[in-house]
C-alpha positions as CSV (number, residue, x, y, z in Angstrom):
1,M,-17.6,-56.7,49.4
2,R,-20.9,-57.0,51.2
3,S,-21.1,-60.7,50.1
4,Y,-17.7,-61.3,51.4
5,A,-18.3,-59.9,54.5
6,A,-21.6,-61.9,54.8
7,R,-19.6,-65.3,53.8
8,H,-17.1,-64.2,56.7
9,A,-19.5,-63.0,59.4
10,G,-17.6,-64.6,62.1
11,D,-14.5,-63.2,61.1
12,L,-13.0,-60.7,63.6
13,R,-11.1,-58.5,61.1
14,A,-12.2,-55.0,60.2
15,L,-13.3,-54.7,56.7
16,V,-13.2,-51.1,55.2
17,L,-14.4,-49.6,52.1
18,T,-13.4,-46.1,51.6
19,A,-14.8,-43.1,49.5
20,P,-11.9,-40.8,49.2
21,G,-13.8,-37.8,47.3
22,W,-12.8,-36.4,44.1
23,I,-9.0,-36.6,44.2
24,R,-6.5,-34.8,41.7
25,T,-4.9,-37.5,39.7
26,Q,-4.1,-38.1,36.1
27,L,-7.4,-40.1,35.8
28,D,-9.6,-37.4,37.8
29,G,-8.0,-34.3,36.4
30,P,-6.6,-31.0,37.9
31,K,-10.1,-29.5,38.8
32,A,-10.6,-32.2,41.6
33,P,-10.7,-30.3,45.1
34,F,-8.6,-32.7,47.2
35,G,-4.9,-33.8,46.3
36,V,-3.4,-37.2,47.3
37,D,-1.3,-35.4,49.8
38,D,-4.3,-34.2,51.5
39,S,-6.4,-37.1,51.4
40,M,-4.1,-40.1,52.2
41,P,-3.3,-39.1,55.8
42,L,-7.1,-38.8,56.5
43,I,-7.7,-42.2,55.1
44,V,-4.8,-43.8,57.1
45,D,-6.5,-42.2,60.3
46,V,-9.7,-43.7,59.4
47,L,-8.3,-47.1,59.1
48,F,-6.4,-46.8,62.4
49,V,-9.8,-45.8,64.1
50,R,-11.4,-48.9,62.7
51,Q,-8.5,-51.3,63.6
52,G,-9.7,-54.1,65.8
53,K,-13.5,-53.3,65.0
54,P,-14.7,-56.5,63.3
55,G,-17.2,-56.1,60.5
56,L,-17.6,-54.1,57.3
57,A,-17.9,-50.2,57.3
58,F,-18.1,-48.0,54.1
59,L,-16.5,-44.6,55.1
60,D,-15.7,-41.4,53.5
61,R,-12.0,-39.9,54.1
62,D,-13.4,-38.2,57.3
63,G,-14.8,-41.6,58.8
64,N,-18.4,-40.8,58.4
65,T,-20.5,-43.7,57.0
66,V,-21.4,-43.6,53.4
67,L,-24.9,-45.0,52.5
68,W,-25.1,-48.0,50.3
């Protein structure tokens, strides 16, 4: 994604990578602390906040920057 963002540096689109945390799914199992129903509204809120802000951001489900 960083390579894509670098190649499209003049693009005005917001690019967002999300780290939703450990989610209860068939893949992650029942011990994960967060459910899909808990996490998805937060992720959607993060996307709405980034709307119209060009550039790449790597954010967690609460909108905090995740270090590369």
